[in-house]
DOTILUM-869322 format. One record per residue (C-alpha): residue number from 1; x, y, z; residue in three letters. Coordinates in Angstrom, 3 decimals. Each point is the difference from the previous one (the first is absolute). Layout:
# residues N
 resi       xx       yy       zz resn
  NUM        X        Y        Z  ALA
...
//
This chain:
# residues 45
 resi       xx       yy       zz resn
    1  195.322  257.113  -32.857  MET
    2    2.914    2.330    0.656  GLY
    3    2.721    0.758   -2.494  GLU
    4    3.044   -2.301    0.239  ARG
    5    3.356    1.737    0.489  ARG
    6    3.439   -0.822    1.334  GLU
    7    0.560    1.337    3.528  PHE
    8    3.293    0.438    1.839  GLY
    9    3.420   -1.337   -0.880  LEU
   10   -1.185   -3.592   -0.461  ILE
   11   -2.714   -0.281   -2.654  PRO
   12   -3.214   -1.414    1.471  LEU
   13   -3.231   -0.623   -1.812  SER
   14   -2.703    1.205    2.389  VAL
   15   -3.483    1.465   -0.191  ASP
   16    0.048    3.639    1.110  ALA
   17   -2.589    2.726    0.414  TRP
   18    0.330    3.739    0.622  GLN
   19   -2.751    2.040    1.611  VAL
   20   -0.001    3.798    0.059  SER
   21   -2.199    1.830    2.481  TYR
   22   -0.351    3.307    1.819  ARG
   23   -0.676    0.932    3.571  SER
   24   -0.185    3.270    1.956  ASN
   25    2.344    1.297    2.683  ASN
   26   -1.078    1.857    3.149  SER
   27   -0.246    3.256   -2.022  ARG
   28   -2.346   -1.736   -2.464  ASP
   29    2.649    0.116   -2.755  GLU
   30    0.179   -2.852   -2.515  ALA
   31    2.782   -2.563    0.453  ILE
   32    0.597   -2.229   -3.054  PRO
   33    1.478   -3.452    0.620  ALA
   34    0.830   -3.245   -1.808  VAL
   35    0.122   -3.532    1.417  ALA
   36    1.534   -3.043   -1.725  SER
   37   -1.079   -3.575    0.677  PHE
   38    2.049   -3.018   -1.070  PHE
   39   -1.137   -3.620   -0.147  GLY
   40    2.035   -3.145    0.429  LYS
   41    2.518   -0.767   -2.751  PRO
   42   -1.726   -2.027   -2.703  ILE
   43    0.547   -3.719    0.507  GLY
   44    0.322    0.280    3.814  VAL
   45   -2.671   -1.664    2.116  ARG
//
């Protein structure tokens, strides 16, 4: 499971994951990136 943290101005208890990855541009140079994924607030169906 992801780490639980407060997000935004209104505290929400959600599951969240962060993924870091790299790709290459057209000159074959590395491009680092990060994506964040958030689940539904806990208790919401």
